[in-house]
C-alpha positions as CSV (number, residue, x, y, z in Angstrom):
1,M,-0.7,8.6,-1.1
2,I,-2.9,5.4,-3.0
3,K,-0.4,2.6,-5.8
4,Y,-2.3,0.1,-7.8
5,F,-0.2,-3.0,-7.9
6,I,0.0,-6.0,-10.7
7,Y,2.1,-8.7,-8.4
8,I,3.0,-12.3,-9.5
9,I,2.6,-14.7,-6.4
10,T,5.3,-17.8,-8.2
11,N,4.9,-21.2,-5.5
12,Q,8.4,-22.2,-5.1
13,I,7.8,-25.5,-5.4
14,N,6.1,-26.3,-8.2
15,G,6.2,-23.3,-10.1
16,K,2.5,-22.6,-10.9
17,Q,1.8,-18.7,-10.6
18,Y,-0.6,-16.7,-9.7
19,V,-2.1,-13.1,-10.7
20,G,-3.4,-10.7,-9.3
21,Q,-4.0,-6.8,-8.3
22,H,-3.4,-4.7,-5.0
23,V,-4.5,-1.5,-4.3
24,T,-2.4,0.1,-1.7
25,E,-0.8,3.2,0.6
26,N,2.2,0.4,1.3
27,E,3.3,-2.2,-1.3
28,D,5.3,-3.9,1.8
29,D,1.8,-4.8,3.4
30,L,2.2,-8.4,3.1
31,Y,-0.9,-9.1,1.1
32,F,-1.0,-12.0,-0.6
33,G,-3.7,-12.1,-2.6
34,S,-7.6,-12.8,-1.4
35,G,-8.5,-15.7,-4.2
36,L,-9.6,-19.2,-3.3
37,L,-6.8,-20.5,-6.0
38,I,-3.9,-19.3,-3.8
39,R,-5.6,-19.2,-0.5
40,A,-5.6,-22.8,-1.0
41,A,-1.7,-23.6,-2.6
42,I,-1.0,-21.5,0.6
43,K,-2.6,-23.3,3.1
44,K,-1.7,-27.1,1.4
45,Y,2.4,-25.4,0.3
46,S,2.9,-22.9,3.8
47,I,4.1,-19.4,2.9
48,E,6.7,-19.9,3.0
49,N,7.1,-21.5,-0.3
50,F,5.2,-18.7,-2.1
51,S,7.6,-15.4,-3.4
52,K,5.6,-12.0,-4.6
53,S,6.7,-9.3,-7.2
54,Y,4.8,-6.4,-8.7
55,I,5.0,-6.3,-12.2
56,E,3.5,-3.6,-13.3
57,E,2.4,-0.3,-11.6
58,C,-0.9,1.4,-13.0
59,F,-2.7,5.1,-12.4
60,S,-6.5,4.4,-12.0
61,Y,-8.5,1.5,-10.6
62,E,-10.1,0.7,-14.8
63,E,-5.8,1.0,-15.8
64,L,-5.7,-1.7,-12.9
65,N,-8.5,-4.5,-13.9
66,L,-7.0,-3.7,-17.5
67,R,-3.7,-5.1,-16.9
68,E,-4.3,-8.0,-14.5
69,T,-6.6,-9.5,-18.0
70,F,-3.9,-8.7,-20.0
71,W,-1.0,-10.4,-17.9
72,I,-3.7,-13.4,-17.0
73,S,-4.0,-13.5,-20.4
74,F,0.1,-15.0,-20.7
75,G,-1.3,-18.3,-19.4
76,L,-0.8,-17.3,-15.3
77,E,-3.5,-18.2,-12.9
78,V,-5.8,-16.3,-12.3
79,K,-5.3,-15.1,-8.0
């Protein structure tokens, strides 16, 4: 079954957080985002220094987009 998640990735070294969305059948698939900012940060600090948490499950792609925007509005960095 396809699931729609909003996740937050936290850099354990500098505390920066990145919000993103993920559509998957396996929530344990080790996906850590595809955006330029998060990829550059992982390259710089190494994946071991990041944690990921799902902060919300949505029920459609449309809701997923709306909720990602909502969470980003709290001042967190875009995926």
